[in-house]
C-alpha positions in Angstrom: -6.1 15.4 3.6 -7.6 17.7 1.0 -8.1 16.8 -2.7 -5.3 19.3 -3.5 -3.0 17.5 -1.1 -4.0 14.1 -2.5 -3.2 15.3 -6.1 0.1 16.6 -4.9 0.8 13.2 -3.3 0.0 11.5 -6.6 2.4 13.8 -8.4 5.2 13.3 -5.9 5.0 9.6 -5.2 3.4 7.8 -8.1 6.8 7.1 -9.9 8.5 5.9 -6.7 5.6 3.5 -5.9 5.6 2.2 -9.5 9.3 1.6 -9.5 9.1 -0.3 -6.3 6.3 -2.5 -7.4 7.8 -3.1 -10.9 11.1 -4.2 -9.4 9.3 -6.8 -7.4 6.8 -8.2 -9.9 8.4 -7.3 -13.2 5.1 -7.0 -15.2 4.4 -3.4 -16.2 0.6 -3.8 -16.5 0.2 -5.5 -13.1 2.5 -2.9 -11.5 0.3 -0.1 -12.9 -2.8 -1.9 -11.7 -1.3 -2.3 -8.2 -0.3 1.4 -8.1 -3.8 2.4 -9.2 -5.4 0.2 -6.6 -3.2 1.7 -3.9 -4.2 5.2 -4.8 -7.8 4.2 -4.9 -7.6 2.7 -1.5 -5.9 5.9 -0.3 -8.6 8.0 -1.8 -11.3 6.0 0.0 -9.6 6.9 3.3 -8.5 10.4 2.3 -10.4 12.0 5.3 -8.5 9.8 7.8 -5.0 10.2 6.4 -2.9 13.3 7.2 -0.8 14.7 4.4 2.4 14.2 6.5 1.7 10.4 6.6 0.5 10.0 3.0 3.8 8.6 1.6 4.1 6.0 4.3 0.5 5.0 4.0 0.8 4.8 0.2 3.8 2.6 0.2 2.4 0.4 2.9 -0.9 0.0 1.0 1.0 -0.7 -2.3 3.2 -3.3 -0.5 0.2 -5.1 0.9 -1.7 -4.9 -2.4 1.3 -6.3 -4.2 1.5 -9.2 -1.8 -2.2 -9.9 -2.4 -1.7 -9.9 -6.2 1.3 -12.2 -5.8 -0.6 -14.7 -3.7 -3.6 -14.6 -6.1 -1.3 -15.2 -9.1 0.4 -18.1 -7.4 -2.9 -19.8 -7.0 -3.9 -19.2 -10.6 -0.8 -19.8 -12.6 -1.7 -21.7 -15.8 0.0 -25.0 -16.6 1.2 -23.8 -20.0 3.2 -20.9 -18.6 4.8 -23.1 -16.0 6.0 -25.8 -18.5 7.2 -23.1 -20.9 9.3 -21.4 -18.3 11.0 -24.6 -17.3 12.5 -25.2 -20.7 13.8 -21.7 -21.3 17.4 -21.0 -20.2 20.0 -18.4 -21.2 23.6 -18.5 -20.2 24.9 -15.6 -22.3 26.3 -12.4 -20.9 24.0 -9.5 -21.2 25.0 -6.6 -19.0 25.6 -5.8 -15.3 22.1 -4.4 -14.7 20.4 -7.6 -15.9 22.7 -9.7 -13.8 21.9 -7.5 -10.8 18.2 -7.8 -11.5 18.6 -11.6 -11.8 20.3 -11.7 -8.5 17.7 -9.6 -6.8 15.0 -11.8 -8.3 16.6 -14.8 -6.7 16.3 -13.4 -3.2 13.5 -14.7 -0.9 10.4 -12.5 -1.2 10.8 -10.7 2.2 14.5 -10.0 1.6 13.9 -8.7 -1.9 11.2 -6.3 -0.6 13.3 -4.8 2.3 16.4 -4.4 0.2 14.5 -2.7 -2.6 12.8 -0.3 -0.1 16.2 0.5 1.5 18.6 0.6 -1.4 16.4 1.6 -4.3 13.8 3.8 -2.5 16.0 5.1 0.4 13.6 4.3 3.3 15.0 4.1 6.9 14.8 0.8 8.8 11.9 2.1 10.9 9.9 3.2 7.8 10.5 -0.2 6.2 9.3 -1.9 9.4 6.1 0.2 9.2 5.5 -0.7 5.6 6.2 -4.4 5.9 5.0 -5.0 9.4 8.4 -6.2 10.6 10.3 -4.9 13.6 13.4 -2.8 13.0 15.9 -5.6 14.0 14.1 -8.1 11.6 14.5 -5.5 8.8 18.2 -5.2 9.5 18.7 -8.9 9.5 16.9 -9.4 6.2 18.8 -6.6 4.6 22.1 -8.0 5.8 21.3 -11.5 4.5 20.1 -10.1 1.2 23.3 -8.0 0.7 25.5 -11.0 1.6 23.7 -13.1 -1.0 24.0 -10.4 -3.6 27.7 -9.9 -2.8 28.4 -13.6 -3.1 26.3 -14.0 -6.2 27.8 -11.1 -8.0 31.4 -12.0 -7.2 31.0 -15.6 -8.5 32.4 -16.1 -12.0 29.3 -18.1 -13.1 27.0 -15.1 -12.6 29.0 -12.9 -15.0 29.7 -15.5 -17.7 
C-alpha cells in the first residue's frame, strides 16, 4: 500500500472504527487512543498490506487492540471507582437510545462485539469471523443469542420504566 492509499484509508475508515470502538468501551479518550494505535500498527506494516484488505486489517487490529486495553483496564481498576459505581443507580426513563445502549452494554463481551460489527457497521458473517477470530457458525450463534437477549430486554416493562 502506498502512502496515498494509506491516507485514503484513514479518511474512509477512521470514523467507522472510532464508532465501533466507542460503542464497546464508552470512553471517548480511550477510543481515540485505540484508533490511533490501530492506524499506527497498520502504518508499521503498510508495505505488507494491500489496499483491498486495508479495511479488514484495520478493524481486526482495532478489535484486538481494544481487547488488550479492556484486559489491561480490568487488571488496573482502582478501588475508589469500583465502590463509587456500586452505589449509583438510576431508574428514570431517559430515551430509547439510552435504553438500547444499556441493553447492548449488558451483553457478554463477544456477543456485544459481533452484534455491533453486524448491525452497526454492516459486516458480513465471514468478515466478522475474520475480525474476531471466530468461525462463521459461531458468529451466527452469538448474533442470534444477542438479538434474542435484546428483544427480550427491550420488550420487558422494567426496561422502559
